[in-house]
N, C-alpha and C positions, 0 to 999 in steps of 0.2 A: 373519784375523777381520774380518768386515764387519758393521757395524751397519746394520740395516734399518729402514724406516719402521714405526712401531708403531701407526699408525692402523687400527682395526678396524671403524669404523662402517660402512664400505662392505661388510663381510662379514655384517652383521647382517640378519635379516629386516626387512621394511618396518616392522613394528610396533615394532621396537626402535630405530629410527633417530631417535628424538626427541632424543637427545643423543649426543655423541661418546664412543665407547668405545675405550680404547687400553691395550695392555699396557705394562708398565714398560720392559722391554728385550727386543729381538729381535735376535739375532746369528746370522750365518752363520759357522760354524767349519769348519776343515779339519784333519783328523787327521794325525798325524805318522808313522803306522805304514806309510806307503807305499801304502795302499789308497785308490784314487781314490773318495772319497765326500764328500758335503757333508751336514752336520747342522745343523739350525736349533736354536738354544738360546733358549728363551723363559724370561725371568726375571721373576718377579712379587715385588715387595717389599710386605709387609703389616705395618703398624706398629700395628695394633690388632685386638682380638678381633672376628671377624666370622663368625657361624655360616654364612653363605652363601659363605665364601671357597672351600671345595672345589668348589662348583658353578661359581664364576667361573673357577677354574683349568681345569676340564673344558671350559667353554664356549670360553675362549680357545684351549685346546689344539686342539679339533676345528675351530675356525674357521681357525686358522693352517694346520692339516693340510690342510683342504679348499682353501684359497685358494692354496696353493703346490704343488699337484699331488702331494699325499700324500708329503711328504719324510720322511726320518728326523728325528724331532723330540723334543727333551727339554724338558719344562716343569719349572722349578725354582722353588721358593718360598723366599724369604728372610724369615724371621719376625723382625721387629724390635720386637715388642711387649714388655710388661713382665710377662707371665704365664708363668712357667716351665713350667706344666702344659698350656698350650694348644699342641698340636702337630698340626694337621690335616695329613693326608697321603693321604686316600682320599675319593673321591666314589663313591657306590654307589647303585644303584637295582635293585629286583627286583619283578617283577610277572608272575604266571602263567607262570613258566618263562622269561620274557625277563629276562636278568640283565646288568647293566652294572657294571663295577668299574674305576675309573680311579685308579691309584696314582701319586703324584708325589714326588720327593725334596725334602727340606727342609733348610735351614740355619737353626738357631736362634742368633741373635746372643748371647743370654744364656749360651750354652754356652762361648763363648770365654773363655779365661783372660786377664785384663787384664795380668798380669805378662808373659805370653808375647807379647801384642800389643805391649807396650812394646819388645820386642827385635826385632820384625820391621821391616825397612826398607821393605817395600812400603807405599806411601802409603795404600792402602786400609785397612791395619791401624790407622792413625791415625784414619780416619773411623769405623771400628767402635768404637774406643776412645772417641771423642768421644760417640758415640751411647750407649754403655753408661754413661758417667759422667753424661750428661744424664739418663738414666733414674734413676740412683742418687741424684742430687741434686735431682730435681724437687721444687719447693716449698721448697727451701732455697737461696736465691740466694747467700748468702755462701759456702757450701760449693761451689756451682757456679762461683763467681768464682775460688776457689783452684784448682779443677780445670782451669778454662779457662786460667789462667796457666801451669799445669804442662804442659798440652798445647802451648801456644805455645812454651815453652822446649824441649820435645821436638822440635817442628817445626824449630826453629832448629838443634838439635844434630845432626839427621839428615843435613844437607847436601843437601837437596832442590834441584832446579833452580829458577830464578826462577818458571817457569810453574807448577811443582808447588806452590811456596809460596803463590802467588796463589790458586790454586784450592782448596787445602787450607784456607787461612784462611777463605775464603768459606764453605766447608762447615761448619767448626767454629763460625764466628761465627753461622751460621744455626741449627745444632743446639742450641748452648748460648747462646741469647738471654738477656740479663740485663736487669734494670731500668736505666733511663737513667743513673743515677748510677754504678752499678758498671760499666756498659759504657764510660762515659767513662774510668774508671780503667784498664780493659783497653786502650783505645786509647792512653792516655798511656804505658802500659807498652810497647806495641809501638813507639810512636814513639821511646822511649828506646833500644830495641834497634836501630832503624834508624839512629839518630844515632851509636851506638857501633860498629856493625859493618857499615854500609851494606847492611843486610838488605833485599832487593828486594821489600818487601811493598807492593804498589800497591792493595790492596783496602780501604784505609781511605777509600773513596770517600764513605761516609756522613759521616764526620767532616769531610772536606775540604769537602764541599758545605755542611754546617752552618756551617763557618767562613766560607765564601764568602757565604752568605746573611746571616750576622751582620754581617760586614764591610760588605757592600753595604747592609744595612738602616741601619747607623749613618751611613754617608756619605749615603745617600738622605734620611734624616731631616733631616740638617743642610741639605742643598740645599732640601728642601721648606720648611723654615722661612723660607728666604730667597726662593725663587722660586715656591713653590706646592707644597703638601704632596704632592699626588698625583703630579705629575711627578717630584719628587725621589725619592720612594720607588720608583717604577717604574725610574728610571735606576739607582738604587743597587742594587736587587735584580738587575738585568741585569748590572751590573758585577761584583757578587759571584759570580754564576753563572759568568761568563767567567773570573774569576780562579781559581775553584775548578777549572774544567776545565783551565786551563793548568797548574795545580799537579799535577793527576792525570796529565796527559800527560807532563810532565817526569819524574815519578817512574817511569813506565813506560820512557821512553827511557833514563834513567840506569841503571835496573836491567838493561836489555838491552844497551846499548852503552857504558856507562861515562861518564866525564867528557867524552868527545868530543861528547856531546849537549848539554852546557851552553851553548855559544854559540847554540843554537837558541831559547833561552827568550825572548830579546828579540823575535825575529821572531814566535814563537808568540803572544806577547802582543799583537801588532799585528793578529791576525786578528779582525775586528770581529763576525763572526757566531757566535753560540753553536752553531748547527747545524753550521757548518764546523768548529768546535773539537771537537765531538762526533765528527764523521767522522774527524778527524785522530787522535783518541784511539784509535779502532779500527785505524787504519793503524799507529799506534805499536805496538799489540799484535801485529799480524800481519806487519809489514814484515820482509823478510829481511835488510835492511841499513839503516844510517843514511842512506845516499844515497837509498834508495827513499823513506824518510819525508821527506827534505829536498825531493825533487822534488814530493811531494804538498803540502808546506807552501808551496812557491813557487807552485804552481798555485792554491792557495787564496787567497794574497795577490794574485795576478794577476787573478783573477776577482772579487775583492771590489769592491763598488760604491764609486766614488770619494767618494760622499757619506757613507759609513759613519762612524759616530762612533768616534773613537779617544780613548784616555785621555791 
């Protein structure tokens, strides 16, 4: 399976090129029946009722068909809306004997049974479950809060890999967004799980950054009263950002490489540039070994300006 570029604006007629048009997912798949063939799979995810959706499915289908030298092509619609009766599957035009009928398969997320989804180990089942429960609890934040905690517990119990945990939590956190006060309680709940089980959840970036800003703001304010308010606040905020980034990167390293990463925290804190720390964070996510990250860290320290401020 190969994911392809989904940008379609280059396929549109000139009068339609005012904005970028893109399909949601375009994949090249290979069958297992031994027959040498390649099929393109176009997946469109629709989260709300749109009377023009069948037309859009047809337009995307024929543009992909034309741009790829007329391949075997399947266009699939995933209907993620909250209306059980809205099930578009056909685009049709008829005029003076010239007939056009385009049918496409659909998957209605509301048709999935939540109890069955809870039993599936496939990570996507948890994503669908989060979406369904978000629809069910829309406008009732306290109920959504309880459902979100239940999903996090399920995520922990399924034994996903660290990478799956990170990505799944980000999706669940986005789908089931809560008011700030309830969100803070969710984050505290996740933090307790981390402390008790070393759960490798590094996606609490928002909380960590907020803590960094708060810490930096307090220190900056104190310096500002003594040396000048503007300078103190600026320095404090910068320090807070850096501390937050160090904290996030160490969480990633510990989740991926265990306690062997702990000695690197002191050196990581010596990196004076926020930009360099952000780059190291991405290295931590993608490095194949702790040694690879260590080399990148040493390089960042070596190239840092000698006049850079240290804490």
